[in-house]
C-alpha positions as CSV (number, residue, x, y, z in Angstrom):
1,M,6.6,-24.5,18.5
2,E,5.7,-22.2,15.6
3,E,7.4,-18.8,15.5
4,S,7.8,-15.9,13.0
5,M,10.8,-16.1,10.7
6,E,10.8,-12.3,10.8
7,S,11.6,-12.3,14.5
8,R,14.5,-14.7,14.1
9,D,17.2,-12.6,12.5
10,S,19.8,-15.1,13.1
11,G,17.7,-17.7,11.3
12,V,17.3,-15.5,8.3
13,E,21.0,-14.8,7.8
14,G,23.3,-17.5,6.6
15,L,20.6,-19.9,5.4
16,P,21.7,-22.4,2.7
17,D,20.4,-21.7,-0.8
18,D,18.4,-24.9,-1.0
19,L,16.0,-25.2,1.9
20,T,14.1,-28.3,0.6
21,P,15.3,-30.7,3.4
22,F,13.9,-28.4,6.0
23,I,10.5,-27.7,4.5
24,T,7.2,-29.7,5.0
25,R,3.9,-29.0,3.3
26,T,1.0,-28.0,5.6
27,T,-1.5,-28.7,2.7
28,Q,-1.2,-30.9,-0.4
29,D,-2.5,-28.2,-2.7
30,Y,-1.4,-24.6,-3.2
31,V,-3.3,-22.0,-1.1
32,S,-3.2,-19.1,-3.6
33,G,-1.8,-17.9,-6.9
34,G,0.0,-14.8,-8.0
35,A,1.0,-13.2,-11.3
36,F,3.8,-15.6,-11.9
37,G,3.0,-18.8,-10.0
38,D,1.3,-20.7,-7.1
39,I,1.9,-20.4,-3.4
40,W,2.1,-23.2,-0.8
41,K,2.0,-22.7,3.0
42,C,4.7,-24.8,4.5
43,S,6.5,-25.4,7.8
44,Y,10.3,-24.7,8.0
45,S,12.3,-26.5,10.6
46,A,16.1,-26.5,10.8
47,N,15.9,-28.5,14.1
48,S,13.4,-30.5,16.1
49,D,12.9,-27.7,18.7
50,S,11.1,-25.1,16.7
51,S,9.5,-24.4,13.3
52,T,8.0,-21.5,11.5
53,F,5.6,-21.0,8.6
54,V,7.0,-20.1,5.2
55,A,5.6,-19.4,1.8
56,V,6.9,-21.5,-1.2
57,K,6.2,-20.0,-4.6
58,S,6.5,-22.1,-7.7
59,F,6.8,-20.5,-11.2
60,R,4.1,-21.3,-13.7
61,F,6.0,-22.4,-16.9
62,L,4.9,-24.4,-19.9
63,E,6.3,-27.9,-20.2
64,H,8.4,-27.2,-23.3
65,H,10.5,-24.6,-21.5
66,N,14.1,-25.6,-20.9
67,L,14.4,-26.6,-17.2
68,E,18.2,-26.0,-17.1
69,Q,17.7,-22.5,-18.5
70,I,14.9,-21.7,-16.1
71,N,16.9,-22.8,-13.0
72,R,20.0,-20.9,-14.2
73,K,18.0,-17.8,-14.6
74,I,16.3,-18.2,-11.2
75,S,19.7,-18.8,-9.5
76,R,21.2,-15.8,-11.1
77,E,18.4,-13.5,-10.0
78,I,18.1,-15.0,-6.5
79,G,21.8,-14.3,-5.9
80,I,20.9,-10.7,-6.0
81,L,17.5,-10.7,-4.4
82,K,18.5,-12.9,-1.4
83,I,20.8,-10.2,0.0
84,L,18.2,-7.5,0.1
85,R,17.0,-6.6,3.6
86,H,14.5,-3.8,4.5
87,D,11.6,-3.6,7.0
88,N,9.2,-3.0,4.1
89,I,10.2,-5.9,1.8
90,V,9.5,-9.5,2.4
91,P,13.0,-11.2,2.5
92,L,13.9,-14.0,0.1
93,L,15.1,-16.9,2.3
94,G,16.2,-19.4,-0.4
95,T,14.9,-22.0,-2.8
96,A,13.1,-25.3,-2.7
97,T,12.1,-28.0,-5.2
98,G,9.2,-30.4,-5.4
99,F,6.4,-28.0,-6.0
100,G,4.2,-27.0,-9.0
101,Q,3.9,-28.3,-12.5
102,M,7.7,-28.7,-12.8
103,P,8.8,-30.2,-9.5
104,E,12.5,-30.1,-10.5
105,S,12.4,-26.3,-11.0
106,R,13.5,-24.0,-8.2
107,C,10.8,-22.3,-6.1
108,L,11.2,-19.2,-3.9
109,V,10.9,-19.4,-0.1
110,T,9.8,-16.4,1.9
111,P,8.4,-15.8,5.4
112,W,4.7,-16.4,5.7
113,I,2.9,-13.1,6.3
114,P,-0.3,-13.7,8.3
115,N,-2.6,-10.9,7.3
116,G,-2.4,-11.6,3.6
117,T,-2.5,-9.2,0.7
118,L,-3.3,-5.5,0.8
119,N,-6.4,-6.2,-1.3
120,A,-7.8,-8.6,1.3
121,Y,-6.7,-6.5,4.3
122,L,-8.3,-3.3,3.0
123,A,-11.6,-5.2,2.2
124,S,-11.9,-6.9,5.6
125,N,-10.9,-3.8,7.6
126,H,-12.5,-1.0,5.5
127,D,-14.7,0.3,8.4
128,V,-12.0,0.2,11.1
129,L,-8.8,1.4,9.5
130,T,-8.0,4.9,10.7
131,V,-6.5,7.7,8.6
132,V,-3.3,7.3,10.5
133,A,-3.1,3.6,9.7
134,R,-3.7,4.2,6.0
135,S,-1.1,6.9,5.9
136,R,1.4,4.6,7.6
137,M,0.8,1.9,5.0
138,V,1.4,4.4,2.2
139,K,4.7,5.4,3.8
140,D,5.6,1.7,4.2
141,V,5.1,1.0,0.5
142,G,7.0,4.1,-0.5
143,A,9.9,3.2,1.8
144,G,10.1,-0.3,0.4
145,L,10.1,0.9,-3.2
146,C,12.6,3.6,-2.4
147,Y,15.0,1.0,-1.0
148,L,14.6,-1.3,-4.0
149,H,15.3,1.5,-6.4
150,S,18.3,2.6,-4.3
151,V,19.9,-0.8,-5.0
152,R,18.9,-0.8,-8.7
153,V,16.1,-3.4,-8.4
154,V,12.9,-2.7,-10.3
155,H,9.8,-4.3,-8.8
156,G,7.9,-4.5,-12.1
157,D,4.5,-5.6,-10.7
158,I,3.4,-3.4,-7.9
159,T,-0.3,-4.2,-7.2
160,G,-2.6,-4.7,-4.2
161,A,-1.9,-8.5,-4.6
162,N,1.9,-8.0,-4.3
163,I,1.8,-6.1,-1.0
164,L,1.4,-8.1,2.2
165,I,0.4,-6.9,5.6
166,D,2.2,-8.3,8.7
167,E,0.8,-8.8,12.2
168,G,1.5,-5.2,13.1
169,G,-0.3,-3.7,10.1
170,R,3.0,-2.9,8.3
171,A,2.9,-3.1,4.5
172,T,5.7,-5.1,2.9
173,L,6.5,-5.6,-0.8
174,I,6.7,-9.1,-2.3
175,D,7.6,-10.5,-5.7
176,F,10.0,-7.7,-6.4
177,G,12.2,-8.5,-9.4
178,L,10.3,-11.5,-10.5
179,S,9.2,-9.9,-13.8
180,T,12.9,-10.0,-14.8
181,I,12.8,-13.8,-14.4
182,V,9.6,-14.7,-16.0
183,Q,8.9,-12.4,-18.9
184,P,12.2,-12.9,-20.7
185,L,11.8,-16.7,-20.5
186,L,8.2,-16.6,-21.8
187,G,8.8,-13.8,-24.3
188,Q,5.8,-11.9,-23.0
189,S,4.9,-8.3,-23.3
190,H,3.8,-6.7,-20.0
191,L,0.2,-6.8,-21.2
192,A,0.4,-10.5,-21.8
193,A,1.9,-11.0,-18.3
194,T,-0.7,-8.9,-16.6
195,S,-3.5,-10.9,-18.2
196,I,-2.3,-13.9,-16.1
197,H,-2.9,-11.8,-13.0
198,P,-6.5,-10.6,-12.7
199,G,-6.7,-7.0,-11.7
200,A,-3.0,-6.1,-12.6
201,I,-4.1,-3.9,-15.5
202,R,-5.5,-1.4,-13.0
203,Y,-2.0,-0.6,-11.8
204,A,-0.2,-0.7,-15.2
205,A,1.6,2.3,-16.6
206,P,0.5,3.5,-20.0
207,E,3.9,2.9,-21.6
208,L,3.8,-0.7,-20.6
209,I,0.4,-1.2,-22.2
210,R,1.5,0.3,-25.5
211,S,4.8,-1.5,-25.8
212,E,5.3,-5.1,-27.0
213,D,8.9,-5.1,-25.6
214,V,9.6,-3.5,-22.3
215,R,13.3,-3.5,-22.7
216,G,14.7,0.0,-22.9
217,L,11.7,1.5,-21.1
218,P,12.3,3.3,-17.7
219,L,10.8,0.6,-15.6
220,D,11.6,2.5,-12.4
221,K,9.1,5.1,-13.6
222,A,6.5,2.4,-14.3
223,D,6.9,1.4,-10.6
224,I,6.1,5.0,-9.6
225,Y,2.9,5.0,-11.7
226,S,1.9,1.7,-9.9
227,F,2.7,3.3,-6.6
228,G,0.3,6.1,-7.3
229,C,-2.4,3.6,-8.0
230,V,-1.7,1.8,-4.7
231,M,-1.7,5.0,-2.8
232,L,-5.1,5.8,-4.2
233,Q,-6.3,2.3,-3.2
234,I,-4.9,2.5,0.4
235,L,-6.3,6.0,1.1
236,S,-9.8,5.5,-0.4
237,G,-10.2,1.7,0.2
238,R,-11.2,1.4,-3.5
239,H,-9.3,-0.2,-6.4
240,P,-7.9,2.1,-9.1
241,W,-10.5,2.6,-11.8
242,S,-13.3,1.8,-9.4
243,E,-15.4,4.3,-11.4
244,I,-15.6,1.8,-14.2
245,I,-18.4,-0.7,-13.5
246,S,-19.1,-2.2,-16.9
247,G,-19.4,-5.9,-17.4
248,K,-15.8,-6.2,-18.6
249,P,-14.0,-3.5,-16.7
250,E,-10.5,-4.5,-17.6
251,V,-11.2,-4.2,-21.3
252,R,-12.7,-0.7,-20.7
253,I,-9.7,0.2,-18.5
254,L,-7.3,-0.8,-21.3
255,V,-9.2,1.5,-23.7
256,M,-9.2,4.3,-21.2
257,I,-5.5,4.0,-20.6
258,S,-4.8,3.9,-24.4
259,Q,-6.8,7.1,-24.8
260,G,-4.7,8.9,-22.2
261,H,-7.0,8.8,-19.2
262,R,-5.9,8.0,-15.6
263,P,-7.9,6.7,-12.6
264,Q,-10.3,9.2,-11.2
265,R,-10.3,10.5,-7.6
266,P,-12.8,8.2,-5.8
267,D,-15.8,9.7,-4.0
268,G,-17.2,8.6,-0.6
269,H,-15.6,7.7,2.7
270,P,-12.7,7.7,3.4
271,S,-11.9,10.6,1.1
272,I,-8.5,11.5,-0.4
273,I,-7.4,15.0,0.8
274,D,-6.0,17.5,-1.7
275,S,-2.3,17.2,-0.7
276,D,-2.5,13.4,-1.1
277,W,-4.2,13.7,-4.4
278,D,-1.6,16.0,-5.7
279,I,1.1,13.4,-5.0
280,I,-1.0,10.7,-6.7
281,K,-1.4,12.9,-9.8
282,R,2.3,13.4,-10.1
283,C,2.9,9.6,-10.0
284,L,0.2,9.1,-12.6
285,L,1.6,11.5,-15.2
286,R,1.4,10.0,-18.7
287,K,5.1,10.8,-19.6
288,P,7.4,8.6,-17.5
289,E,10.2,11.2,-17.3
290,L,7.8,13.7,-15.6
291,R,7.1,11.3,-12.7
292,P,9.1,11.8,-9.5
293,S,11.7,9.4,-8.3
294,A,11.0,6.9,-5.5
295,K,13.0,9.0,-3.1
296,K,11.1,12.1,-4.0
297,V,7.8,10.3,-3.7
298,L,8.8,9.1,-0.2
299,D,9.8,12.6,0.8
300,L,6.5,14.0,-0.5
301,V,4.5,11.4,1.4
302,C,6.4,12.0,4.6
303,T,6.3,15.8,4.5
304,H,3.2,16.8,2.7
305,A,0.7,14.0,3.1
306,K,0.3,14.5,6.8
307,P,-2.4,12.4,8.5
308,R,-5.7,14.2,9.1
309,A,-6.9,14.5,12.6
310,E,-9.1,11.7,13.7
311,P,-12.7,12.8,14.5
312,Q,-13.3,13.6,18.1
313,T,-15.2,11.0,20.1
314,R,-16.2,13.3,22.9
315,P,-16.8,17.1,23.4
316,P,-13.7,19.0,24.2
317,N,-12.9,20.1,27.8
318,F,-14.2,23.6,28.0
319,K,-12.2,24.3,31.1
320,M,-9.0,24.5,29.1
321,G,-7.8,28.0,28.5
322,V,-8.6,31.1,30.4
323,G,-10.0,33.7,28.0
324,K,-12.6,34.1,25.3
325,S,-10.0,33.5,22.5
326,S,-8.8,30.3,24.2
327,L,-12.3,28.8,24.2
328,I,-13.1,29.9,20.6
329,N,-9.7,28.6,19.4
330,L,-10.6,25.3,21.0
331,I,-14.0,25.2,19.3
332,A,-13.5,26.8,16.0
333,G,-9.9,27.4,15.3
334,K,-7.5,30.3,15.4
335,T,-8.8,32.1,12.3
336,L,-12.2,32.7,13.9
337,A,-10.8,33.7,17.2
338,K,-8.7,36.4,15.6
339,S,-11.5,37.8,13.5
340,A,-12.7,41.3,14.3
341,A,-16.1,40.0,15.1
342,V,-14.9,38.4,18.3
343,K,-12.4,41.0,19.5
344,G,-15.2,42.8,21.4
345,S,-17.8,41.5,23.8
346,R,-20.0,40.3,21.0
347,L,-19.8,37.3,18.6
348,G,-21.7,39.2,16.0
349,E,-22.3,37.5,12.7
350,N,-20.3,34.5,13.8
351,R,-22.8,33.5,16.4
352,D,-24.8,31.2,14.1
353,M,-21.6,29.5,12.9
354,M,-20.5,29.0,16.5
355,L,-23.8,27.6,17.4
356,Q,-23.6,25.0,14.6
357,I,-20.1,24.0,15.6
358,L,-21.1,23.5,19.2
359,T,-24.1,21.4,18.4
360,R,-22.9,19.5,15.4
361,R,-19.2,19.0,15.9
362,C,-18.9,19.2,19.7
363,K,-22.2,17.4,20.2
364,L,-23.5,19.8,22.8
365,P,-27.3,20.0,23.3
366,K,-28.7,23.2,21.7
367,Q,-29.8,24.6,25.0
368,D,-26.4,24.2,26.5
369,A,-24.7,25.7,23.4
370,V,-27.0,28.8,23.5
371,Q,-26.3,29.3,27.2
372,L,-22.5,29.0,26.6
373,L,-22.6,31.6,23.8
374,R,-24.6,34.0,26.0
375,K,-22.0,33.5,28.7
376,I,-19.2,34.4,26.2
377,E,-21.1,37.5,25.0
378,S,-22.0,38.8,28.4
379,D,-19.0,37.9,30.6
380,E,-15.8,39.8,29.7
381,N,-13.8,37.3,31.8
382,W,-14.4,34.7,29.1
């Protein structure tokens, strides 16, 4: 019987560090690759009664790298990452061996998240995702990042490929902290590391692009920049820098970042409202010290980026309310109802506007709308 590791809290806590004896491959080859390695879909079973799917991630190292040094570094970092628990991060369950180009090196084991990456989820659900669902995913990512920074863990590689969507549509962060394992061992700059991961440059902070050595940089602020790019992507359904459509977009993006530009506000549907765009702009400020903290970003997202009302699927019930102002409030909002033009028995210059609202927004036939307006004008009981 297969079941979700996430639903088995008792199975997550107290697992041994080495899970190799309990893991079976479901396929011989890896199913996908990330910025730092390859991923296998496996079955985890601690007993014969039940099993669950897990993801096993092997690091992609060159053969000349010292295996002992690699395993020591991975073990040290895993000791920290394994204790982290939050609804919006994918928990690290333990390690396994026998995968990848260096089978003796330790791999990471996490729950298998069924809906895949944010990139894939947004692409396959573009036409059906509601504004509320998109706003909820933004809050999910913000909450996960806020938690990581509260325990002094920098993600280091927030992209649409490192956010997974679970069965309930909840966004969860994956691969947090892995940049601290891989980059020091390979001696890579951030730019070199992102070249391994197609598309990562779209989320990279300017200071990471300019620097050959990221040590000493405020990497928590680089996470904030990447969050702004992800927020743009979730709300618009378009990748950051989607306005660049040249044959080699990532080269052009690199030039644009170097020149001080930031991703533009996408056009089309769904659109990004002003309050959301203001938050994104603060995250994308060129100077890291001017960007808000993760806690501040989460506060802004929760208090200012309120979901827009979903479009009405049917005309409103005109029997609600008892007076003229009640009906007009229902149709056109309080501002119009309070205007001087509707305080008397006549709609005056607002009549044409009301007619458009009734026919276009409320989907009333024009003849019915005209009759309703005449009723409002002539009957003081309305």
